[in-house]
C-alpha positions in Angstrom: 66.0 -9.4 -13.0 65.5 -10.2 -9.3 63.7 -13.5 -8.6 64.5 -13.5 -4.9 61.6 -14.5 -2.6 60.1 -11.7 -0.4 57.8 -12.0 2.6 55.2 -9.3 3.1 52.5 -8.8 5.8 49.2 -7.2 5.0 46.1 -6.6 7.1 42.5 -6.7 5.8 39.0 -6.9 7.2 36.7 -9.8 6.1 33.2 -10.7 7.2 33.0 -14.2 8.6 29.5 -15.8 9.2 29.3 -18.7 11.5 26.7 -21.5 11.0 24.9 -20.2 14.1 24.7 -16.7 12.6 23.4 -18.0 9.3 20.8 -20.0 11.1 19.8 -17.0 13.1 19.5 -15.0 9.9 17.3 -17.7 8.4 15.0 -17.9 11.4 14.6 -14.1 11.3 13.1 -14.3 7.8 10.9 -17.4 8.2 7.1 -16.8 8.5 5.3 -18.6 11.2 4.1 -21.4 8.8 7.7 -22.2 7.8 9.0 -21.8 11.3 6.4 -24.3 12.5 7.7 -26.8 10.1 11.3 -26.0 11.0 10.6 -26.6 14.7 8.7 -29.8 13.9 11.7 -31.1 12.0 14.1 -30.2 14.8 11.9 -31.9 17.4 11.8 -35.1 15.2 15.6 -35.1 14.6 17.0 -33.8 17.9 16.3 -36.0 20.9 17.5 -33.2 23.2 14.4 -31.1 22.3 11.0 -31.6 23.8 7.7 -29.9 24.1 6.6 -30.1 27.8 3.0 -30.8 28.7 3.4 -28.0 31.3 6.1 -25.3 31.5 8.1 -25.9 34.6 10.1 -22.8 35.7 13.1 -23.6 37.7 15.9 -21.4 39.1 18.5 -23.4 37.1 16.7 -22.9 33.8 16.2 -19.2 34.5 19.8 -18.8 35.4 20.9 -20.6 32.3 18.8 -18.5 30.0 19.9 -15.3 31.7 23.5 -16.2 31.3 23.0 -16.9 27.6 21.3 -13.5 27.1 24.0 -11.6 29.0 26.8 -13.3 27.1 25.3 -12.4 23.8 24.3 -8.9 24.7 20.5 -9.5 24.2 18.3 -7.1 26.2 16.4 -9.0 28.9 14.0 -6.2 29.5 11.3 -7.7 27.2 8.5 -9.1 29.2 4.8 -9.1 28.3 2.2 -11.5 29.6 0.2 -11.0 26.4 3.2 -11.9 24.2 3.9 -15.5 25.0 1.5 -16.4 27.8 4.0 -17.5 30.4 2.4 -15.4 33.1 -1.2 -15.6 31.9 -4.0 -17.4 33.9 -4.4 -21.1 32.9 -1.1 -21.2 31.1 -0.1 -24.6 32.4 -3.4 -26.2 31.5 -3.3 -24.8 28.0 0.3 -25.8 27.2 -0.6 -29.5 26.6 -3.4 -28.5 24.2 -1.0 -26.1 22.4 1.6 -28.9 22.1 -1.0 -31.3 20.5 -2.3 -28.6 18.2 1.1 -27.7 17.0 2.2 -31.3 16.2 -1.1 -31.9 14.3 -1.1 -28.6 12.3 2.6 -28.4 11.3 2.0 -29.2 7.7 4.1 -31.0 5.2 6.9 -29.0 3.6 6.4 -27.7 0.1 9.3 -25.8 -1.5 8.7 -22.1 -1.6 10.2 -19.8 -4.3 12.7 -18.4 -1.7 13.9 -21.9 -0.7 14.3 -22.8 -4.4 16.4 -19.7 -5.1 18.4 -19.9 -1.9 19.4 -23.5 -2.7 20.8 -22.2 -6.1 22.5 -19.3 -4.3 24.3 -21.7 -2.1 25.9 -23.3 -5.2 27.4 -20.0 -6.3 31.1 -19.1 -5.6 30.3 -16.1 -3.4 32.1 -14.5 -0.5 30.3 -13.8 2.8 29.2 -10.2 1.9 27.9 -11.3 -1.5 25.9 -14.2 0.1 24.3 -11.7 2.6 23.3 -9.4 -0.3 21.9 -12.4 -2.3 20.0 -13.6 0.8 18.5 -10.1 1.4 17.4 -9.9 -2.3 15.9 -13.4 -2.4 14.0 -13.1 0.9 12.5 -9.8 -0.1 10.9 -11.2 -3.3 7.2 -11.6 -3.2 5.4 -14.8 -4.1 5.4 -13.7 -7.8 9.2 -13.3 -7.7 9.2 -9.5 -7.8 10.7 -6.8 -5.6 8.1 -4.6 -3.9 10.7 -2.1 -2.6 13.6 -0.2 -4.1 16.8 -2.3 -4.0 18.7 0.5 -2.3 16.3 0.3 0.6 16.8 -3.5 0.9 20.6 -3.5 1.1 22.8 -1.4 3.4 24.9 1.2 1.8 28.3 -0.5 2.5 27.0 -3.7 0.7 25.4 -2.0 -2.3 28.6 -2.4 -4.4 27.6 -6.1 -4.7 24.1 -5.3 -6.0 24.7 -5.5 -9.8 26.5 -8.9 -9.6 23.9 -10.5 -7.3 21.0 -9.1 -9.2 22.4 -10.5 -12.5 23.1 -13.8 -10.7 19.6 -14.2 -9.3 18.0 -13.3 -12.6 19.8 -16.3 -14.2 18.3 -18.7 -11.7 15.3 -21.0 -12.3 12.6 -19.8 -12.8 13.6 -17.2 -15.4 12.0 -13.9 -14.8 12.4 -13.5 -11.1 14.2 -10.5 -9.7 12.1 -8.0 -11.6 10.2 -5.1 -10.2 6.9 -6.1 -11.9 5.4 -8.5 -14.5 6.3 -6.2 -17.4 10.0 -6.2 -16.6 9.8 -10.0 -15.9 8.4 -10.6 -19.4 11.3 -8.6 -20.9 13.9 -10.6 -18.8 12.3 -13.8 -20.1 12.5 -12.6 -23.7 16.2 -11.8 -23.3 16.8 -15.3 -21.8 15.1 -16.8 -24.9 17.6 -15.0 -27.1 15.7 -12.0 -28.2 18.0 -9.1 -29.0 18.4 -5.8 -30.8 15.5 -4.2 -32.7 13.2 -7.1 -32.1 13.8 -6.8 -28.3 13.2 -3.1 -28.5 9.8 -3.5 -30.2 8.9 -6.3 -27.7 9.8 -3.9 -24.9 7.6 -1.2 -26.4 4.7 -3.6 -26.7 5.0 -4.7 -23.1 5.6 -1.3 -21.5 3.2 0.9 -23.5 0.8 -1.0 -25.7 -0.7 -3.9 -23.8 -3.8 -2.0 -22.8 -4.4 -1.1 -26.4 -4.1 -4.8 -27.3 -6.6 -5.6 -24.6 -8.9 -3.0 -26.2 -8.6 -4.8 -29.6 -6.7 -1.8 -31.1 -4.1 -3.9 -33.0 -3.9 -1.5 -35.9 -2.9 1.3 -33.6 -0.3 -0.9 -31.8 1.1 -2.0 -35.1 1.5 1.6 -36.2 3.1 2.5 -32.8 5.7 -0.3 -33.2 6.3 0.1 -36.9 5.1 -3.4 -37.6 2.7 -5.1 -39.9 -0.4 -6.8 -38.4 1.2 -10.2 -39.2 4.5 -9.2 -37.4 2.5 -7.9 -34.4 0.6 -11.2 -34.2 3.9 -13.1 -34.2 5.2 -10.9 -31.4 1.9 -11.3 -29.5 2.0 -15.1 -29.9 5.5 -15.2 -28.5 4.5 -13.1 -25.6 1.8 -15.6 -24.7 4.4 -18.3 -24.3 6.0 -16.4 -21.4 4.9 -16.4 -17.7 4.1 -13.0 -16.3 4.3 -14.3 -12.7 7.2 -16.8 -12.6 7.0 -17.4 -8.8 3.5 -18.8 -8.8 4.6 -22.3 -9.6 5.9 -22.6 -6.1 4.3 -22.8 -2.6 3.4 -19.2 -1.8 3.6 -19.8 2.0 2.1 -17.0 4.0 0.0 -15.5 1.2 -1.9 -18.7 0.8 -2.2 -19.6 4.5 -1.5 -16.6 6.7 -0.8 -16.8 10.4 -0.2 -13.3 11.7 2.8 -12.9 14.1 1.5 -9.7 15.7 -1.9 -8.1 16.4 -2.4 -4.4 16.9 -6.1 -3.6 17.4 -8.3 -1.1 19.2 -9.7 -2.4 22.5 -11.7 0.0 24.6 -10.5 3.0 22.6 -6.8 2.0 23.1 -4.4 0.3 20.8 -3.3 -3.1 22.1 -0.2 -5.0 20.9 -0.2 -8.7 21.2 2.2 -11.4 19.9 0.8 -14.7 18.6 1.5 -17.1 21.4 -0.4 -20.2 20.1 1.3 -21.0 16.9 4.6 -22.1 18.3 5.2 -24.6 21.1 7.3 -23.9 24.2 10.6 -25.7 23.8 13.0 -27.0 26.4 15.9 -29.4 26.8 14.9 -33.0 27.6 16.1 -33.5 31.2 16.5 -37.3 30.8 18.5 -36.9 27.6 20.7 -34.2 29.3 21.3 -36.6 32.2 22.7 -39.2 29.9 25.8 -37.2 29.3 26.7 -37.6 33.0 26.0 -41.3 33.1 28.0 -42.7 30.2 31.3 -44.5 31.0 34.9 -43.7 30.1 35.3 -46.0 27.1 35.9 -44.7 23.6 32.4 -45.6 22.6 31.0 -43.8 25.6 33.0 -40.7 24.8 31.6 -40.7 21.3 28.1 -41.0 22.8 28.8 -38.1 25.2 30.1 -36.0 22.3 26.9 -36.7 20.3 24.7 -35.9 23.4 26.5 -32.6 24.0 26.2 -31.6 20.3 22.5 -32.2 20.3 22.0 -30.3 23.5 24.1 -27.4 22.1 22.0 -27.4 18.9 18.8 -27.4 20.9 19.9 -24.5 23.1 20.9 -22.5 20.1 17.5 -23.1 18.4 15.6 -22.1 21.6 17.7 -19.0 22.1 17.5 -17.9 18.4 13.7 -18.2 18.4 13.7 -16.0 21.6 15.8 -13.4 19.8 13.5 -13.6 16.8 10.4 -13.0 18.9 12.0 -10.2 21.0 13.2 -8.4 17.9 9.8 -8.7 16.2 8.1 -7.4 19.4 10.4 -4.3 19.5 9.8 -3.6 15.8 6.0 -3.9 16.5 6.3 -1.4 19.4 7.9 1.2 17.0 5.2 0.5 14.3 2.5 1.0 16.9 3.9 4.4 17.9 4.9 5.7 14.4 1.9 4.4 12.5 -0.7 5.1 15.2 -2.9 7.0 12.8 -3.0 4.1 10.4 -4.1 1.6 13.2 -6.8 4.1 14.4 -8.0 5.7 11.2 -7.1 3.5 8.2 -4.7 3.1 5.3 -5.0 6.6 3.9 -3.3 7.8 7.1 -0.2 5.7 6.8 2.9 7.8 7.3 6.3 7.5 5.6 8.5 5.2 7.6 11.9 3.6 6.7 13.5 0.5 8.0 16.6 2.5 8.8 14.6 4.7 11.3 13.1 1.6 13.0 16.6 0.0 13.2 17.9 3.1 14.9 15.0 3.1 17.4 15.6 -0.4 18.6 19.4 -0.4 18.3 19.9 -3.1 15.6 21.3 -3.1 12.1 19.0 -2.1 9.2 19.3 -5.6 7.7 17.9 -7.1 10.9 14.7 -5.1 10.5 14.5 -6.2 6.9 14.9 -9.8 7.9 12.4 -9.7 10.7 9.8 -7.9 8.6 10.1 -10.4 5.7 7.1 -12.7 5.2 5.6 -11.6 8.5 1.9 -10.5 8.9 0.1 -8.2 11.3 -3.6 -8.4 12.3 -5.2 -5.0 12.3 -8.7 -3.5 12.4 -8.1 -2.9 8.6 -7.3 -6.6 7.9 -4.3 -8.8 8.0 -1.5 -7.2 6.1 2.3 -7.8 5.5 4.4 -5.9 8.1 6.5 -4.7 5.1 3.5 -2.6 4.0 3.9 -0.4 7.1 7.2 0.8 5.7 6.7 3.3 2.9 8.7 6.0 1.2 7.6 9.6 1.2 5.7 11.1 -1.7 5.9 14.8 -2.7 3.4 16.9 -0.9 2.7 20.6 -0.1 3.1 21.1 3.6 2.7 17.5 4.8 4.3 14.2 4.1 2.4 11.3 2.6 3.5 7.7 2.3 3.3 5.8 -1.0 0.8 3.4 0.5 -1.4 6.3 1.7 -1.4 7.9 -1.7 -2.3 4.6 -3.4 -5.2 4.3 -1.0 -6.4 7.8 -1.7 -6.2 7.1 -5.5 -8.3 4.0 -5.0 -10.9 5.9 -3.0 -11.0 8.7 -5.6 -11.7 6.1 -8.3 -14.3 4.3 -6.2 -16.1 7.5 -5.4 -16.2 8.8 -9.0 -19.8 8.7 -10.4 -19.4 10.5 -13.7 -20.0 8.9 -17.1 -16.4 9.6 -18.2 -13.7 7.6 -16.5 -11.1 9.7 -14.7 -7.8 10.0 -16.6 -4.4 9.7 -14.8 -3.9 13.4 -15.3 -7.3 14.2 -13.7 -6.4 12.0 -10.7 -3.1 13.9 -10.5 -5.0 17.2 -10.5 -7.4 16.0 -7.8 -4.5 14.9 -5.6 -2.8 18.3 -6.0 -6.1 19.9 -4.7 -5.5 17.8 -1.6 -1.9 19.0 -1.2 -0.3 15.9 -2.7 2.0 16.6 -5.7 2.2 13.4 -7.8 3.0 13.4 -11.5 0.7 11.7 -14.0 3.2 8.9 -14.7 3.5 8.2 -11.0 -0.3 8.0 -10.8 -0.3 5.5 -13.7 2.3 3.5 -11.9 0.3 3.4 -8.6 -2.9 2.6 -10.6 -1.2 -0.4 -12.2 0.0 -1.6 -8.8 -3.6 -1.4 -7.6 -4.6 -3.6 -10.7 -6.9 -0.8 -12.0 -7.3 -0.4 -15.8 -6.5 2.8 -17.6 -9.4 5.2 -18.2 -10.1 4.2 -21.9 -10.6 0.6 -20.8 -12.7 1.5 -17.7 -14.8 3.8 -19.9 -15.6 0.8 -22.1 -16.8 -1.4 -19.2 
C-alpha cells in the first residue's frame, strides 16, 4: 500500500460576498420606514455623516460622485427633478425642514419578522450561495410569515438546488409555522413541530385543508364522517387546532403594512401618467467637511495615526452608505419606469387590466440580475389612483385564457367583481364562477377559482348562502 504524499492542484468557482455587497443587498430590501431608522442610526454613530441645512453643490463633490459611479459601472444617466428634488424650485429652503422632519419622525426600532429570522439565519453554518437563497426567501415573506409567490420565481435557476435545504431550515426557526404558502399549510407545519405524525397527522391535514368551512357551518357530524372519527375524537382534534397560530408572523412589527410610506407614485395628471419618487422621507446625506479635514490635521504620532485610521474608516463607511442609497433609488426608479410602461392599462383603468409580468422580464429590461429586481421590490409600496399597493403585486403570473393573457391578480379582481355584482338569492358556486370566467375567455378550473376566492378572504357558497 502506497502512503506517499501527493500534491494536486484543482480549480473551482466560489461566490464571495463582501460586507459592502451584503449591506447593499440589505438596503435594497428595506422599506422606507426601516431605511429611515437605518439612516438615523448611521447619523448618530458615524461622525463623518451629516444632513446639511442646504444642499451645497461643488465641483469637487460632483467629481467625487461621478468617479464612484464610473468605477462601479453604475449608469449616471438617471436624472429627474421630480425624483429627489435637487433641481426643483425652493429646494434649498425646504432642505432644512426635511432634515428636521426626518430626525423627528424616524421612529424607534421594533424587530420585524424578517429581522428576527435573518438573525437566526446568520447563526447557521451556510456558504455564500445558501445565505443568498435564505435571504431571498426570508425577505419575500409577508407579515404573516407566508410566501405570496412561487418559490421558483423568487430564486434564480442556478441557486434553486439550495431551496429544499433552506426551506427546511427556515421552517425550523422561531416562530414555528413561517415559510408556508398560507395559513392552512402553516397549521400543518406547526402540528408536525408539536410531534403529530402518521394517521393522526393525515386526519388533521384533511380537517385543515377540506373541512374547516364545514366546521364553521356547525356541520360536525358531516366532518366526523369525512374524517372517519367519532364526535369526541373530532372535538379533541379541534381543540388542538385552536392552540395553534394561523398567522405566526403577526407577533412582530409588521413594518410597512402598518405604517406605509410609498417609495413611488404613478398617477394620472392631466390625462397623462406621471412617475414620481418620494423625495421627502429620506434626508440628503453628505460627508462632514470639518470631520474630513481632521484627517489632514493630525500629527505623526502613533496615537495620531490611529485617529487618522479611524477618521478614514468612518468617511469610507459614510461614502459607501451614500452611494448604496443612490444605487437603491436609481434601481427602484428604473424598475418603476418599466412598470409604468408594461402595466399602463392597470394604472389607467384599474386592477382587472393588470397584465402578466415577471421579475425576469423587468431585470432584462434594466440590465440587472433577477434577484436585484426581487430585492428592490420587496416591502416597497407604490401610490396609484387605485390605492397604495405593494410593488410586488404588479408582478403576476399568466392565467390560462382563450386568445388573450390575463394575470393572476386581474383574474382575482374579476372574480371579486363577479361576486359583488351577483344579486340572485342563491350564492354563486366555484364551478359557476369558473363557467362565467370562461364566457369572458378566461379558462380557470374550479379548484383554481376556490384558491383565488380563499386568497380574497371570501367564504364558499354554502356559507355565503347562509348569511
